[in-house]
PDB file of N, CA, C, O and CB in Angstrom:
ATOM      1  N   MET A   1     123.121 100.123  86.598  1.00  0.00           N
ATOM      2  CA  MET A   1     123.807  98.783  87.247  1.00  0.00           C
ATOM      3  C   MET A   1     122.767  97.498  86.457  1.00  0.00           C
ATOM      4  O   MET A   1     123.053  96.530  85.752  1.00  0.00           O
ATOM      5  CB  MET A   1     123.656  98.794  89.369  1.00  0.00           C
ATOM      6  N   LEU A   2     121.706  97.949  86.880  1.00  0.00           N
ATOM      7  CA  LEU A   2     120.734  96.302  87.096  1.00  0.00           C
ATOM      8  C   LEU A   2     120.174  96.214  85.285  1.00  0.00           C
ATOM      9  O   LEU A   2     120.166  95.169  84.636  1.00  0.00           O
ATOM     10  CB  LEU A   2     118.735  96.510  88.686  1.00  0.00           C
ATOM     11  N   SER A   3     119.707  97.706  84.709  1.00  0.00           N
ATOM     12  CA  SER A   3     120.301  97.264  82.609  1.00  0.00           C
ATOM     13  C   SER A   3     121.308  96.843  82.611  1.00  0.00           C
ATOM     14  O   SER A   3     121.306  95.952  81.760  1.00  0.00           O
ATOM     15  CB  SER A   3     120.611  98.474  81.302  1.00  0.00           C
ATOM     16  N   ARG A   4     122.464  96.934  83.161  1.00  0.00           N
ATOM     17  CA  ARG A   4     123.663  96.651  81.892  1.00  0.00           C
ATOM     18  C   ARG A   4     123.993  95.069  82.201  1.00  0.00           C
ATOM     19  O   ARG A   4     124.610  94.252  81.519  1.00  0.00           O
ATOM     20  CB  ARG A   4     125.387  97.805  82.054  1.00  0.00           C
ATOM     21  N   SER A   5     123.422  94.954  83.345  1.00  0.00           N
ATOM     22  CA  SER A   5     123.988  93.245  84.085  1.00  0.00           C
ATOM     23  C   SER A   5     123.072  92.530  82.906  1.00  0.00           C
ATOM     24  O   SER A   5     123.593  91.836  82.033  1.00  0.00           O
ATOM     25  CB  SER A   5     123.322  92.667  86.291  1.00  0.00           C
ATOM     26  N   MET A   6     121.282  92.843  82.999  1.00  0.00           N
ATOM     27  CA  MET A   6     120.216  92.453  82.417  1.00  0.00           C
ATOM     28  C   MET A   6     120.920  92.216  81.173  1.00  0.00           C
ATOM     29  O   MET A   6     121.297  91.069  80.931  1.00  0.00           O
ATOM     30  CB  MET A   6     119.028  93.371  82.451  1.00  0.00           C
ATOM     31  N   SER A   7     121.163  93.231  80.290  1.00  0.00           N
ATOM     32  CA  SER A   7     121.703  93.123  79.296  1.00  0.00           C
ATOM     33  C   SER A   7     122.957  92.905  78.210  1.00  0.00           C
ATOM     34  O   SER A   7     123.223  93.307  77.078  1.00  0.00           O
ATOM     35  CB  SER A   7     121.389  93.565  79.307  1.00  0.00           C
ATOM     36  N   GLU A   8     123.786  91.736  79.558  1.00  0.00           N
ATOM     37  CA  GLU A   8     125.130  91.080  79.107  1.00  0.00           C
ATOM     38  C   GLU A   8     124.904  89.464  78.151  1.00  0.00           C
ATOM     39  O   GLU A   8     124.100  88.535  78.235  1.00  0.00           O
ATOM     40  CB  GLU A   8     126.074  90.773  80.719  1.00  0.00           C
ATOM     41  N   PRO A   9     125.790  89.697  77.488  1.00  0.00           N
ATOM     42  CA  PRO A   9     125.536  88.321  76.431  1.00  0.00           C
ATOM     43  C   PRO A   9     125.227  87.033  77.222  1.00  0.00           C
ATOM     44  O   PRO A   9     124.765  86.022  76.692  1.00  0.00           O
ATOM     45  CB  PRO A   9     126.986  87.928  75.462  1.00  0.00           C
ATOM     46  N   SER A  10     125.512  87.148  78.498  1.00  0.00           N
ATOM     47  CA  SER A  10     125.397  85.951  78.960  1.00  0.00           C
ATOM     48  C   SER A  10     123.308  85.699  79.709  1.00  0.00           C
ATOM     49  O   SER A  10     122.659  84.794  80.234  1.00  0.00           O
ATOM     50  CB  SER A  10     126.917  85.919  80.258  1.00  0.00           C
ATOM     51  N   SER A  11     123.055  87.243  79.244  1.00  0.00           N
ATOM     52  CA  SER A  11     121.972  87.024  79.905  1.00  0.00           C
ATOM     53  C   SER A  11     120.583  87.147  78.842  1.00  0.00           C
ATOM     54  O   SER A  11     120.761  87.701  77.758  1.00  0.00           O
ATOM     55  CB  SER A  11     122.020  88.038  81.108  1.00  0.00           C
ATOM     56  N   ASN A  12     119.483  86.721  79.122  1.00  0.00           N
ATOM     57  CA  ASN A  12     118.728  86.654  77.656  1.00  0.00           C
ATOM     58  C   ASN A  12     117.140  87.452  78.252  1.00  0.00           C
ATOM     59  O   ASN A  12     116.025  86.981  78.474  1.00  0.00           O
ATOM     60  CB  ASN A  12     118.498  84.565  76.914  1.00  0.00           C
ATOM     61  N   TYR A  13     117.649  88.699  78.346  1.00  0.00           N
ATOM     62  CA  TYR A  13     116.622  89.665  78.648  1.00  0.00           C
ATOM     63  C   TYR A  13     117.070  90.731  77.262  1.00  0.00           C
ATOM     64  O   TYR A  13     118.139  91.187  76.855  1.00  0.00           O
ATOM     65  CB  TYR A  13     116.763  90.387  80.458  1.00  0.00           C
ATOM     66  N   GLY A  14     116.148  90.794  76.979  1.00  0.00           N
ATOM     67  CA  GLY A  14     116.044  92.020  75.872  1.00  0.00           C
ATOM     68  C   GLY A  14     116.643  93.427  75.927  1.00  0.00           C
ATOM     69  O   GLY A  14     117.548  93.692  76.719  1.00  0.00           O
ATOM     70  N   PRO A  15     116.016  94.529  74.888  1.00  0.00           N
ATOM     71  CA  PRO A  15     115.955  95.315  75.094  1.00  0.00           C
ATOM     72  C   PRO A  15     114.584  96.211  75.653  1.00  0.00           C
ATOM     73  O   PRO A  15     114.524  97.240  76.325  1.00  0.00           O
ATOM     74  CB  PRO A  15     116.514  95.423  74.312  1.00  0.00           C
ATOM     75  N   GLU A  16     113.573  95.381  75.090  1.00  0.00           N
ATOM     76  CA  GLU A  16     112.347  95.689  75.816  1.00  0.00           C
ATOM     77  C   GLU A  16     112.068  95.894  77.448  1.00  0.00           C
ATOM     78  O   GLU A  16     111.195  96.550  78.015  1.00  0.00           O
ATOM     79  CB  GLU A  16     111.595  94.704  75.442  1.00  0.00           C
ATOM     80  N   ILE A  17     113.369  94.913  78.088  1.00  0.00           N
ATOM     81  CA  ILE A  17     113.419  95.335  79.240  1.00  0.00           C
ATOM     82  C   ILE A  17     114.052  96.109  79.930  1.00  0.00           C
ATOM     83  O   ILE A  17     113.682  96.774  80.898  1.00  0.00           O
ATOM     84  CB  ILE A  17     113.456  94.750  79.655  1.00  0.00           C
ATOM     85  N   THR A  18     115.595  95.994  79.154  1.00  0.00           N
ATOM     86  CA  THR A  18     116.752  96.596  79.812  1.00  0.00           C
ATOM     87  C   THR A  18     116.620  97.873  79.316  1.00  0.00           C
ATOM     88  O   THR A  18     117.136  98.735  80.027  1.00  0.00           O
ATOM     89  CB  THR A  18     118.144  95.965  79.546  1.00  0.00           C
ATOM     90  N   GLU A  19     115.806  98.448  77.789  1.00  0.00           N
ATOM     91  CA  GLU A  19     115.867 100.018  78.189  1.00  0.00           C
ATOM     92  C   GLU A  19     114.974 100.805  78.858  1.00  0.00           C
ATOM     93  O   GLU A  19     115.253 101.871  79.408  1.00  0.00           O
ATOM     94  CB  GLU A  19     115.956 100.716  77.210  1.00  0.00           C
ATOM     95  N   PRO A  20     113.955 100.310  78.816  1.00  0.00           N
ATOM     96  CA  PRO A  20     113.201 100.904  79.842  1.00  0.00           C
ATOM     97  C   PRO A  20     113.735 101.036  81.291  1.00  0.00           C
ATOM     98  O   PRO A  20     113.973 102.151  81.756  1.00  0.00           O
ATOM     99  CB  PRO A  20     112.064 100.214  79.884  1.00  0.00           C
ATOM    100  N   ALA A  21     113.933  99.838  82.043  1.00  0.00           N
ATOM    101  CA  ALA A  21     114.562  99.806  83.226  1.00  0.00           C
ATOM    102  C   ALA A  21     116.152 101.431  83.289  1.00  0.00           C
ATOM    103  O   ALA A  21     116.193 102.337  84.121  1.00  0.00           O
ATOM    104  CB  ALA A  21     115.182  97.836  83.239  1.00  0.00           C
ATOM    105  N   ALA A  22     117.055 101.220  82.236  1.00  0.00           N
ATOM    106  CA  ALA A  22     117.835 102.019  82.042  1.00  0.00           C
ATOM    107  C   ALA A  22     117.117 104.120  82.298  1.00  0.00           C
ATOM    108  O   ALA A  22     117.455 105.112  82.945  1.00  0.00           O
ATOM    109  CB  ALA A  22     118.310 101.371  80.504  1.00  0.00           C
ATOM    110  N   LYS A  23     116.056 103.739  81.325  1.00  0.00           N
ATOM    111  CA  LYS A  23     115.508 105.126  81.148  1.00  0.00           C
ATOM    112  C   LYS A  23     115.171 105.500  82.681  1.00  0.00           C
ATOM    113  O   LYS A  23     115.395 106.604  83.178  1.00  0.00           O
ATOM    114  CB  LYS A  23     114.101 105.188  80.067  1.00  0.00           C
ATOM    115  N   SER A  24     114.380 103.983  83.599  1.00  0.00           N
ATOM    116  CA  SER A  24     113.784 104.506  84.739  1.00  0.00           C
ATOM    117  C   SER A  24     114.910 105.369  85.620  1.00  0.00           C
ATOM    118  O   SER A  24     114.737 106.311  86.393  1.00  0.00           O
ATOM    119  CB  SER A  24     113.141 103.283  85.552  1.00  0.00           C
ATOM    120  N   ALA A  25     116.122 104.690  85.209  1.00  0.00           N
ATOM    121  CA  ALA A  25     117.268 104.551  86.241  1.00  0.00           C
ATOM    122  C   ALA A  25     117.123 106.296  85.988  1.00  0.00           C
ATOM    123  O   ALA A  25     116.832 107.078  86.893  1.00  0.00           O
ATOM    124  CB  ALA A  25     119.026 103.448  85.810  1.00  0.00           C
ATOM    125  N   GLU A  26     117.397 106.697  84.544  1.00  0.00           N
ATOM    126  CA  GLU A  26     117.903 108.149  84.711  1.00  0.00           C
ATOM    127  C   GLU A  26     116.431 109.485  85.244  1.00  0.00           C
ATOM    128  O   GLU A  26     116.442 110.654  85.629  1.00  0.00           O
ATOM    129  CB  GLU A  26     118.666 108.553  82.879  1.00  0.00           C
ATOM    130  N   HIS A  27     115.529 108.620  85.016  1.00  0.00           N
ATOM    131  CA  HIS A  27     114.576 109.931  85.862  1.00  0.00           C
ATOM    132  C   HIS A  27     114.633 109.563  87.234  1.00  0.00           C
ATOM    133  O   HIS A  27     113.921 110.267  87.950  1.00  0.00           O
ATOM    134  CB  HIS A  27     112.776 110.084  85.440  1.00  0.00           C
ATOM    135  N   LEU A  28     115.401 108.486  87.923  1.00  0.00           N
ATOM    136  CA  LEU A  28     115.090 108.814  89.734  1.00  0.00           C
ATOM    137  C   LEU A  28     116.367 109.258  89.857  1.00  0.00           C
ATOM    138  O   LEU A  28     116.522 109.687  91.000  1.00  0.00           O
ATOM    139  CB  LEU A  28     114.667 107.390  91.022  1.00  0.00           C
ATOM    140  N   GLN A  29     117.623 109.377  89.024  1.00  0.00           N
ATOM    141  CA  GLN A  29     118.655 110.102  89.164  1.00  0.00           C
ATOM    142  C   GLN A  29     118.142 111.640  88.804  1.00  0.00           C
ATOM    143  O   GLN A  29     118.235 112.588  89.584  1.00  0.00           O
ATOM    144  CB  GLN A  29     119.798 109.507  88.296  1.00  0.00           C
ATOM    145  N   ALA A  30     117.660 111.691  87.656  1.00  0.00           N
ATOM    146  CA  ALA A  30     117.214 113.271  87.905  1.00  0.00           C
ATOM    147  C   ALA A  30     116.050 114.111  89.025  1.00  0.00           C
ATOM    148  O   ALA A  30     115.926 115.276  89.402  1.00  0.00           O
ATOM    149  CB  ALA A  30     116.681 113.593  86.586  1.00  0.00           C
ATOM    150  N   ALA A  31     115.228 112.656  89.325  1.00  0.00           N
ATOM    151  CA  ALA A  31     114.432 113.096  90.678  1.00  0.00           C
ATOM    152  C   ALA A  31     115.216 113.288  92.162  1.00  0.00           C
ATOM    153  O   ALA A  31     114.723 113.852  93.139  1.00  0.00           O
ATOM    154  CB  ALA A  31     113.327 111.935  90.935  1.00  0.00           C
ATOM    155  N   ALA A  32     116.632 112.647  92.083  1.00  0.00           N
ATOM    156  CA  ALA A  32     117.168 112.421  93.492  1.00  0.00           C
ATOM    157  C   ALA A  32     118.184 114.079  93.568  1.00  0.00           C
ATOM    158  O   ALA A  32     118.580 114.627  94.597  1.00  0.00           O
ATOM    159  CB  ALA A  32     118.295 110.586  93.599  1.00  0.00           C
ATOM    160  N   MET A  33     118.378 114.536  92.170  1.00  0.00           N
ATOM    161  CA  MET A  33     119.055 115.544  91.904  1.00  0.00           C
ATOM    162  C   MET A  33     117.854 116.909  92.375  1.00  0.00           C
ATOM    163  O   MET A  33     118.057 117.581  93.386  1.00  0.00           O
ATOM    164  CB  MET A  33     119.600 115.379  90.254  1.00  0.00           C
ATOM    165  N   ALA A  34     116.826 117.106  91.607  1.00  0.00           N
ATOM    166  CA  ALA A  34     116.133 118.014  92.242  1.00  0.00           C
ATOM    167  C   ALA A  34     115.576 117.987  93.719  1.00  0.00           C
ATOM    168  O   ALA A  34     115.209 119.055  94.209  1.00  0.00           O
ATOM    169  CB  ALA A  34     115.248 118.154  91.499  1.00  0.00           C
ATOM    170  N   PHE A  35     115.503 116.949  94.373  1.00  0.00           N
ATOM    171  CA  PHE A  35     114.738 116.404  95.969  1.00  0.00           C
ATOM    172  C   PHE A  35     116.204 117.634  96.537  1.00  0.00           C
ATOM    173  O   PHE A  35     116.167 118.775  96.998  1.00  0.00           O
ATOM    174  CB  PHE A  35     114.836 113.813  96.652  1.00  0.00           C
ATOM    175  N   GLY A  36     117.390 116.660  96.199  1.00  0.00           N
ATOM    176  CA  GLY A  36     118.905 117.353  96.457  1.00  0.00           C
ATOM    177  C   GLY A  36     118.511 119.042  96.694  1.00  0.00           C
ATOM    178  O   GLY A  36     118.387 119.624  97.771  1.00  0.00           O
ATOM    179  N   GLU A  37     118.358 119.623  95.247  1.00  0.00           N
ATOM    180  CA  GLU A  37     118.259 121.082  95.476  1.00  0.00           C
ATOM    181  C   GLU A  37     117.131 121.736  96.526  1.00  0.00           C
ATOM    182  O   GLU A  37     117.065 122.575  97.424  1.00  0.00           O
ATOM    183  CB  GLU A  37     118.007 121.648  94.118  1.00  0.00           C
ATOM    184  N   SER A  38     116.499 121.020  95.983  1.00  0.00           N
ATOM    185  CA  SER A  38     115.186 121.469  96.909  1.00  0.00           C
ATOM    186  C   SER A  38     115.391 121.193  98.707  1.00  0.00           C
ATOM    187  O   SER A  38     114.568 121.718  99.457  1.00  0.00           O
ATOM    188  CB  SER A  38     113.709 120.387  96.306  1.00  0.00           C
ATOM    189  N   ASP A  39     116.376 120.462  99.212  1.00  0.00           N
ATOM    190  CA  ASP A  39     116.539 120.170 100.371  1.00  0.00           C
ATOM    191  C   ASP A  39     117.506 121.193 100.719  1.00  0.00           C
ATOM    192  O   ASP A  39     117.488 121.676 101.851  1.00  0.00           O
ATOM    193  CB  ASP A  39     116.859 118.831 100.578  1.00  0.00           C
ATOM    194  N   THR A  40     118.430 121.601  99.766  1.00  0.00           N
ATOM    195  CA  THR A  40     119.484 122.798 100.509  1.00  0.00           C
ATOM    196  C   THR A  40     118.806 124.022 100.348  1.00  0.00           C
ATOM    197  O   THR A  40     119.107 124.986 101.052  1.00  0.00           O
ATOM    198  CB  THR A  40     121.092 123.010  99.793  1.00  0.00           C
ATOM    199  N   ASN A  41     117.673 124.102  99.252  1.00  0.00           N
ATOM    200  CA  ASN A  41     117.348 125.287  99.657  1.00  0.00           C
ATOM    201  C   ASN A  41     116.765 125.740 100.645  1.00  0.00           C
ATOM    202  O   ASN A  41     116.991 126.777 101.269  1.00  0.00           O
ATOM    203  CB  ASN A  41     116.904 125.665  99.037  1.00  0.00           C
ATOM    204  N   LEU A  42     115.651 124.602 100.870  1.00  0.00           N
ATOM    205  CA  LEU A  42     115.227 124.646 102.527  1.00  0.00           C
ATOM    206  C   LEU A  42     115.794 124.543 103.632  1.00  0.00           C
ATOM    207  O   LEU A  42     115.309 124.714 104.750  1.00  0.00           O
ATOM    208  CB  LEU A  42     114.553 123.907 102.859  1.00  0.00           C
ATOM    209  N   THR A  43     117.004 124.215 103.290  1.00  0.00           N
ATOM    210  CA  THR A  43     117.869 124.072 104.665  1.00  0.00           C
ATOM    211  C   THR A  43     118.611 125.389 104.611  1.00  0.00           C
ATOM    212  O   THR A  43     118.964 125.834 105.703  1.00  0.00           O
ATOM    213  CB  THR A  43     119.008 122.658 104.749  1.00  0.00           C
ATOM    214  N   THR A  44     119.009 126.324 103.166  1.00  0.00           N
ATOM    215  CA  THR A  44     119.822 127.483 103.678  1.00  0.00           C
ATOM    216  C   THR A  44     118.691 128.487 104.185  1.00  0.00           C
ATOM    217  O   THR A  44     118.837 129.325 105.075  1.00  0.00           O
ATOM    218  CB  THR A  44     120.854 128.176 102.455  1.00  0.00           C
ATOM    219  N   LEU A  45     117.430 128.219 103.378  1.00  0.00           N
ATOM    220  CA  LEU A  45     116.009 129.589 104.380  1.00  0.00           C
ATOM    221  C   LEU A  45     115.844 128.590 105.715  1.00  0.00           C
ATOM    222  O   LEU A  45     114.782 128.993 106.189  1.00  0.00           O
ATOM    223  CB  LEU A  45     113.644 129.899 103.269  1.00  0.00           C
ATOM    224  N   LEU A  46     116.163 127.858 106.298  1.00  0.00           N
ATOM    225  CA  LEU A  46     115.505 127.614 107.871  1.00  0.00           C
ATOM    226  C   LEU A  46     116.787 128.179 108.339  1.00  0.00           C
ATOM    227  O   LEU A  46     116.581 128.001 109.540  1.00  0.00           O
ATOM    228  CB  LEU A  46     115.023 125.815 108.547  1.00  0.00           C
ATOM    229  N   ASN A  47     118.114 128.800 108.290  1.00  0.00           N
ATOM    230  CA  ASN A  47     119.368 129.092 108.539  1.00  0.00           C
ATOM    231  C   ASN A  47     119.557 130.635 108.378  1.00  0.00           C
ATOM    232  O   ASN A  47     120.601 131.196 108.708  1.00  0.00           O
ATOM    233  CB  ASN A  47     120.228 128.278 107.672  1.00  0.00           C
ATOM    234  N   MET A  48     118.540 131.246 107.880  1.00  0.00           N
ATOM    235  CA  MET A  48     118.704 132.180 107.645  1.00  0.00           C
ATOM    236  C   MET A  48     117.827 133.331 108.122  1.00  0.00           C
ATOM    237  O   MET A  48     116.648 133.321 107.768  1.00  0.00           O
ATOM    238  CB  MET A  48     118.854 132.014 106.666  1.00  0.00           C
ATOM    239  N   SER A  49     118.422 134.638 109.133  1.00  0.00           N
ATOM    240  CA  SER A  49     117.879 135.206 109.927  1.00  0.00           C
ATOM    241  C   SER A  49     116.422 136.282 109.437  1.00  0.00           C
ATOM    242  O   SER A  49     116.192 136.863 108.377  1.00  0.00           O
ATOM    243  CB  SER A  49     119.018 135.777 110.501  1.00  0.00           C
ATOM    244  N   VAL A  50     115.900 136.232 110.299  1.00  0.00           N
ATOM    245  CA  VAL A  50     114.825 137.258 109.480  1.00  0.00           C
ATOM    246  C   VAL A  50     115.043 138.744 108.890  1.00  0.00           C
ATOM    247  O   VAL A  50     114.174 139.371 108.284  1.00  0.00           O
ATOM    248  CB  VAL A  50     113.742 137.511 110.395  1.00  0.00           C
ATOM    249  N   GLY A  51     116.376 139.213 109.174  1.00  0.00           N
ATOM    250  CA  GLY A  51     116.771 140.408 108.534  1.00  0.00           C
ATOM    251  C   GLY A  51     116.998 139.868 107.193  1.00  0.00           C
ATOM    252  O   GLY A  51     116.479 140.498 106.271  1.00  0.00           O
ATOM    253  N   GLU A  52     117.786 138.650 106.863  1.00  0.00           N
ATOM    254  CA  GLU A  52     118.828 138.618 106.352  1.00  0.00           C
ATOM    255  C   GLU A  52     117.152 138.005 105.004  1.00  0.00           C
ATOM    256  O   GLU A  52     117.016 138.181 103.793  1.00  0.00           O
ATOM    257  CB  GLU A  52     120.484 137.613 107.194  1.00  0.00           C
ATOM    258  N   LEU A  53     116.481 137.492 105.768  1.00  0.00           N
ATOM    259  CA  LEU A  53     115.416 136.889 104.912  1.00  0.00           C
ATOM    260  C   LEU A  53     114.604 137.939 104.236  1.00  0.00           C
ATOM    261  O   LEU A  53     114.321 137.889 103.039  1.00  0.00           O
ATOM    262  CB  LEU A  53     114.490 135.993 105.729  1.00  0.00           C
ATOM    263  N   ALA A  54     114.170 139.070 105.197  1.00  0.00           N
ATOM    264  CA  ALA A  54     113.485 139.997 104.472  1.00  0.00           C
ATOM    265  C   ALA A  54     114.321 141.631 103.324  1.00  0.00           C
ATOM    266  O   ALA A  54     113.796 142.712 103.059  1.00  0.00           O
ATOM    267  CB  ALA A  54     112.574 140.451 105.785  1.00  0.00           C
ATOM    268  N   SER A  55     115.249 141.273 103.066  1.00  0.00           N
ATOM    269  CA  SER A  55     116.049 141.888 102.261  1.00  0.00           C
ATOM    270  C   SER A  55     116.748 140.809 101.154  1.00  0.00           C
ATOM    271  O   SER A  55     117.487 141.066 100.203  1.00  0.00           O
ATOM    272  CB  SER A  55     117.028 142.633 103.156  1.00  0.00           C
ATOM    273  N   SER A  56     116.296 139.659 101.579  1.00  0.00           N
ATOM    274  CA  SER A  56     116.886 138.714 100.158  1.00  0.00           C
ATOM    275  C   SER A  56     115.296 138.245  99.041  1.00  0.00           C
ATOM    276  O   SER A  56     114.160 138.544  99.409  1.00  0.00           O
ATOM    277  CB  SER A  56     117.854 136.730 100.992  1.00  0.00           C
ATOM    278  N   ALA A  57     115.470 137.796  98.240  1.00  0.00           N
ATOM    279  CA  ALA A  57     114.396 137.794  96.850  1.00  0.00           C
ATOM    280  C   ALA A  57     113.575 136.485  97.038  1.00  0.00           C
ATOM    281  O   ALA A  57     112.644 136.054  96.358  1.00  0.00           O
ATOM    282  CB  ALA A  57     115.290 137.719  95.140  1.00  0.00           C
ATOM    283  N   ARG A  58     114.416 135.758  98.598  1.00  0.00           N
ATOM    284  CA  ARG A  58     113.384 134.217  98.794  1.00  0.00           C
ATOM    285  C   ARG A  58     112.069 134.659  99.084  1.00  0.00           C
ATOM    286  O   ARG A  58     111.921 135.823  99.455  1.00  0.00           O
ATOM    287  CB  ARG A  58     113.819 133.078 100.195  1.00  0.00           C
ATOM    288  N   GLN A  59     111.022 133.852  98.963  1.00  0.00           N
ATOM    289  CA  GLN A  59     110.426 133.681  98.880  1.00  0.00           C
ATOM    290  C   GLN A  59     110.016 132.536 100.762  1.00  0.00           C
ATOM    291  O   GLN A  59     110.429 131.418 101.070  1.00  0.00           O
ATOM    292  CB  GLN A  59     110.552 133.529  97.459  1.00  0.00           C
ATOM    293  N   ALA A  60     109.135 133.463 101.523  1.00  0.00           N
ATOM    294  CA  ALA A  60     109.475 132.807 102.801  1.00  0.00           C
ATOM    295  C   ALA A  60     107.344 132.135 102.879  1.00  0.00           C
ATOM    296  O   ALA A  60     106.265 132.601 102.511  1.00  0.00           O
ATOM    297  CB  ALA A  60     110.349 134.401 104.434  1.00  0.00           C
ATOM    298  N   PRO A  61     107.839 130.834 103.596  1.00  0.00           N
ATOM    299  CA  PRO A  61     106.078 130.611 103.988  1.00  0.00           C
ATOM    300  C   PRO A  61     105.444 131.544 105.106  1.00  0.00           C
ATOM    301  O   PRO A  61     106.123 132.277 105.824  1.00  0.00           O
ATOM    302  CB  PRO A  61     105.778 128.978 104.646  1.00  0.00           C
ATOM    303  N   HIS A  62     104.513 131.466 105.148  1.00  0.00           N
ATOM    304  CA  HIS A  62     103.563 132.637 106.164  1.00  0.00           C
ATOM    305  C   HIS A  62     103.383 131.968 107.297  1.00  0.00           C
ATOM    306  O   HIS A  62     103.338 130.741 107.216  1.00  0.00           O
ATOM    307  CB  HIS A  62     101.952 133.143 105.636  1.00  0.00           C
ATOM    308  N   HIS A  63     103.247 132.571 108.526  1.00  0.00           N
ATOM    309  CA  HIS A  63     103.658 132.082 109.524  1.00  0.00           C
ATOM    310  C   HIS A  63     102.715 131.012 110.080  1.00  0.00           C
ATOM    311  O   HIS A  63     102.907 130.692 111.253  1.00  0.00           O
ATOM    312  CB  HIS A  63     103.937 133.065 110.316  1.00  0.00           C
ATOM    313  N   GLY A  64     101.655 130.371 109.364  1.00  0.00           N
ATOM    314  CA  GLY A  64     100.534 129.679 109.910  1.00  0.00           C
ATOM    315  C   GLY A  64     101.104 128.412 109.427  1.00  0.00           C
ATOM    316  O   GLY A  64     100.885 127.311 109.933  1.00  0.00           O
ATOM    317  N   GLU A  65     102.032 128.708 108.166  1.00  0.00           N
ATOM    318  CA  GLU A  65     102.539 126.975 107.481  1.00  0.00           C
ATOM    319  C   GLU A  65     103.790 126.687 108.597  1.00  0.00           C
ATOM    320  O   GLU A  65     104.485 125.678 108.484  1.00  0.00           O
ATOM    321  CB  GLU A  65     103.392 126.975 105.311  1.00  0.00           C
ATOM    322  N   LEU A  66     103.984 127.569 109.568  1.00  0.00           N
ATOM    323  CA  LEU A  66     105.581 127.283 110.370  1.00  0.00           C
ATOM    324  C   LEU A  66     104.971 126.033 111.566  1.00  0.00           C
ATOM    325  O   LEU A  66     105.644 125.359 112.346  1.00  0.00           O
ATOM    326  CB  LEU A  66     106.432 129.195 111.445  1.00  0.00           C
ATOM    327  N   SER A  67     103.520 126.038 111.365  1.00  0.00           N
ATOM    328  CA  SER A  67     103.269 125.067 113.074  1.00  0.00           C
ATOM    329  C   SER A  67     104.355 123.951 113.089  1.00  0.00           C
ATOM    330  O   SER A  67     105.308 123.852 112.315  1.00  0.00           O
ATOM    331  CB  SER A  67     101.436 124.035 113.260  1.00  0.00           C
ATOM    332  N   GLU A  68     104.006 123.089 114.176  1.00  0.00           N
ATOM    333  CA  GLU A  68     104.730 121.597 114.018  1.00  0.00           C
ATOM    334  C   GLU A  68     103.995 120.572 112.949  1.00  0.00           C
ATOM    335  O   GLU A  68     104.408 119.496 112.517  1.00  0.00           O
ATOM    336  CB  GLU A  68     104.705 120.786 115.578  1.00  0.00           C
ATOM    337  N   ASN A  69     102.832 121.234 112.687  1.00  0.00           N
ATOM    338  CA  ASN A  69     102.578 119.776 111.863  1.00  0.00           C
ATOM    339  C   ASN A  69     101.348 120.229 110.333  1.00  0.00           C
ATOM    340  O   ASN A  69     100.411 119.703 109.732  1.00  0.00           O
ATOM    341  CB  ASN A  69     101.582 118.340 113.334  1.00  0.00           C
ATOM    342  N   GLY A  70     102.346 121.836 110.296  1.00  0.00           N
ATOM    343  CA  GLY A  70     101.515 122.595 109.099  1.00  0.00           C
ATOM    344  C   GLY A  70     100.635 122.794 108.781  1.00  0.00           C
ATOM    345  O   GLY A  70     100.407 123.077 107.605  1.00  0.00           O
ATOM    346  N   SER A  71      99.377 122.709 110.079  1.00  0.00           N
ATOM    347  CA  SER A  71      98.178 123.402 109.610  1.00  0.00           C
ATOM    348  C   SER A  71      97.887 124.481 109.952  1.00  0.00           C
ATOM    349  O   SER A  71      98.629 125.228 110.590  1.00  0.00           O
ATOM    350  CB  SER A  71      97.222 122.894 109.795  1.00  0.00           C
ATOM    351  N   HIS A  72      96.491 124.798 109.495  1.00  0.00           N
ATOM    352  CA  HIS A  72      96.565 126.472 109.767  1.00  0.00           C
ATOM    353  C   HIS A  72      95.533 126.860 110.598  1.00  0.00           C
ATOM    354  O   HIS A  72      95.409 128.042 110.919  1.00  0.00           O
ATOM    355  CB  HIS A  72      96.417 127.413 108.447  1.00  0.00           C
TER     356      HIS A  72
END
């Protein structure tokens, strides 16, 4: 939206500014989608019972990684 606004005829920004801005927006959108997928999978893992986890192909963290601060 910002790059579109900057590239309107009334603005004096060239493609050397607006095209990288548009490209970065695409990367940010892709990152947001990847983080969303990771969040969904983590939430699914957290809501699985031990039995469900044992019978699934999902990888679970080692019990030492499940402490409050994540330290070993």
